[in-house]
C-alpha positions, -999 to +999 in steps of 0.1 A: -336-672+389-342-708+379-377-716+366-373-753+367-403-773+379-397-781+415-415-804+439-417-794+476-391-809+499-379-800+533-345-812+545-339-806+582-303-804+595-289-795+629-252-789+634-234-816+653-225-817+690-194-795+691-179-765+673-167-774+638-183-808+637-198-815+602-234-821+594-228-858+587-258-877+600-289-873+577-322-892+578-344-892+547-380-882+548-406-880+520-433-854+516-460-861+490-467-825+479-457-822+442-455-784+442-431-760+426-412-742+454-394-709+451-385-699+487-381-709+524-376-685+553-377-686+591-389-659+614-413-652+643-407-689+653-422-700+620-409-716+589-427-705+557-424-722+523-438-705+492-446-722+459-443-705+425-481-702+422-484-686+456-494-715+479-480-710+514-471-737+539-462-729+575-446-749+603-441-742+640-428-776+651-403-781+622-418-814+613-453-808+599-461-781+573-497-769+570-511-755+538-526-720+542-561-724+529-577-706+511-548-692+493-548-653+494-570-641+465-545-615+456-519-642+449-540-656+419-523-656+385-490-644+399-455-660+395-436-659+428-398-658+426-385-654+462-391-651+499-371-634+528-375-625+564-362-596+585-373-571+612-403-592+621-417-593+585-418-619+557-417-605+521-426-624+490-419-611+455-432-618+420-421-614+384-439-610+351-447-645+338-428-654+307-461-661+289-473-625+295-465-596+272-474-571+299-477-575+336-465-562+369-441-573+397-454-571+433-440-572+468-462-587+496-457-585+534-468-608+562-459-613+599-474-648+601-475-662+566-513-663+567-523-627+562-506-608+534-507-572+522-494-557+490-466-533+496-457-524+460-467-531+425-449-518+394-459-526+358-433-539+335-410-548+364-399-582+377-386-588+412-365-618+424-339-629+449-349-607+479-325-605+508-323-590+543-288-575+546-273-546+566-305-541+586-327-537+555-346-556+528-329-554+494-350-565+463-333-567+429-356-554+401-354-554+363-373-542+333-352-564+310-330-535+300-314-525+333-313-536+370-317-517+402-323-524+439-353-514+461-344-509+497-364-505+529-355-512+565-392-512+575-415-517+545-446-517+567-440-481+576-412-468+553-415-464+515-391-483+492-361-464+481-344-470+447-307-472+440-290-481+407-278-516+402-247-529+383-249-534+346-258-571+352-262-597+325-288-614+347-323-601+351-320-599+388-285-605+404-279-621+438-269-597+466-249-601+499-233-577+524-204-579+548-172-561+557-189-528+549-192-541+513-221-550+490-215-579+466-238-587+437-232-616+413-247-630+381-236-654+353-204-637+344-191-611+370-189-600+405-200-564+413-185-547+444-198-515+461-181-499+491-204-469+492-238-485+500-247-492+463-240-457+450-214-471+426-202-505+415-169-520+404-170-550+381-145-579+383-145-614+368-150-647+387-122-673+389-136-706+379-171-692+374-166-671+343-199-671+322-213-698+344-244-693+366-239-682+402-268-690+424-259-676+458-237-652+477-233-648+515-210-633+541-198-650+572-175-623+586-149-619+573-154-643+544-176-640+513-187-672+496-203-675+462-216-708+449-227-719+414-218-740+384-183-744+369-176-734+333-145-755+328-149-792+321-138-812+352-122-847+348-149-861+370-183-857+354-201-850+387-178-821+396-200-794+380-201-770+409-178-743+422-172-723+453-152-691+454-142-670+484-129-636+494-117-625+528-110-588+520-132-562+504-145-584+477-119-574+451-097-605+453-113-640+450-100-676+449-115-709+439-119-738+464-101-768+450-126-796+456-151-817+436-184-800+441-217-810+424-237-781+411-247-758+440-279-738+440-279-719+473-257-710+503-264-695+537-243-688+568-258-695+602-249-711+635-212-707+627-215-727+594-217-721+557-242-746+543-247-750+505-271-774+488-275-786+452-276-814+427-283-850+437-292-840+473-257-826+478-250-808+511-217-790+517-207-772+549-178-752+561-168-732+592-143-709+573-154-711+536-121-728+527-124-764+540-156-781+531-173-814+541-194-827+511-222-853+512-235-864+478-269-881+479-273-872+516-295-899+533-301-916+500-315-885+483-308-884+446-329-853+439-320-816+437-320-794+468-327-758+458-330-734+487-322-735+524-329-715+556-320-717+593-341-714+625-344-729+659-311-747+654-324-764+623-313-760+586-343-765+562-337-771+525-363-772+497-360-793+465-374-818+442-399-847+446-407-842+482-374-856+496-365-846+532-335-853+553-328-846+590-297-847+612-293-850+649-297-820+672-270-803+692-267-781+723-268-744+714-262-714+737-281-682+729-271-646+726-301-623+733-298-586+722-322-560+734-328-524+723-343-497+744-371-476+730-348-446+723-319-446+699-315-467+668-288-489+654-276-524+643-258-551+663-239-577+643-215-605+653-184-624+644-192-652+635-220-634+616-252-650+628-264-619+647-277-590+626-304-572+645-319-538+649-348-551+670-348-575+700-335-608+688-321-641+701-295-662+681-280-696+689-244-707+686-226-740+693-216-743+729-182-726+738-182-705+706-164-672+710-187-644+698-178-608+693-207-583+691-203-549+675-229-520+676-232-495+647-257-465+649-281-461+620-266-478+589-257-452+562-277-455+529-308-468+547-321-440+567-331-404+556-302-385+541-308-354+563-305-374+596-278-367+621-268-402+631-269-412+668-240-427+686-235-461+703-233-453+741-227-486+760-235-522+766-256-534+796-260-570+809-233-595+801-211-568+786-202-533+797-185-503+782-186-491+746-160-514+730-168-546+711-184-572+733-165-605+735-184-635+749-176-672+754-208-691+752-207-717+779-242-704+789-270-683+775-262-646+776-281-613+772-270-577+764-287-544+759-273-520+733-279-483+742-277-457+714-283-420+715-313-406+696-306-395+660-318-360+651-331-347+618-317-315+604-331-297+573-311-294+541-289-265+538-303-235+519-290-230+484-259-208+481-267-172+474-243-147+458-228-124+483-244-090+485-222-058+488-220-045+523-238-013+530-215+017+536-206+051+524-202+057+487-174+078+473 
């Protein structure tokens, strides 16, 4: 996780007016904040930005961000390293400051960005790069000797579980999920798990070997990793790299294009959007063909992180520089869940990933396929008998995948049967001799 001094910047972008149109119209804005920023996230109709020292800014109208004052007292003297949102909750994580010989990493929760509670504190542990994937929060953790992942689908009511991580060279690797595959990446390798993080396979990165990788994301069926390039490119500004995989994460290829250093990538609204050096913005609908804008709207500063909400991409970076593009017409898919049963609904393109009521926008006339999966393995209790997906109701019917053409807003309800818990089997006992006559 980069610890460079950052200044707060919000860059707003809305995808163009038709499917596949690039994010090509950007307007520069300046924000005089001068703060170090480590995260941006959207949820509950709110953007939240978090500084390294724990100052929080929130926005409901996507144009004005308000400083939460006073800063939560429990944030004092902490070093924040990341922010994420999922299942109605924001989480913020901390690491042990480099100047401290001893300290603790913490995880905080909030539903509004104003009121925060501590969910976990572990001495000698650093947390960074939190993500919400496969219906659960995943927080990479490290004690400087080994890495692991903390997992919870509902950290307000469910304790954090712990699974081993890959033997990563980075303190806290980046993590993504898709195609029933977990992908973690660091400065030298890609780590692939097909069994919900129980075991990992290590492979090398084409074009990124021993070079920092700053982001990994899945837009079904394509994984995208962005970062720096190890090899010297003939053009001095071509220091970035994008690699992709469209299978199970075992085979990767480099995108042949001149990228500046890229620090983050997300997938939303049918687009991959990456940001980076000199205000660079790159977007793609398939991960293979990219539109690149260096110095978007006259911005010569680094963009570091980005998020998406209310049809708007928001990036954070240096020196209070902000850029904004024109809005477009979106159509919304609303997914509802009854009180009984439990499961996850996800989509192709992969903007929908919900296990609670949600609403997600897509460019008009996008073809969206919804799939329902009962109780994701590896997240819920091991002695649970999973429920089943029963049927769709609303704009889809039956139990097959739901295919929609979005020329209007649509709504569906996903019905699941209720899972049941069963106790663990008793230990095996040696068979006793049957009673009977003795000779």
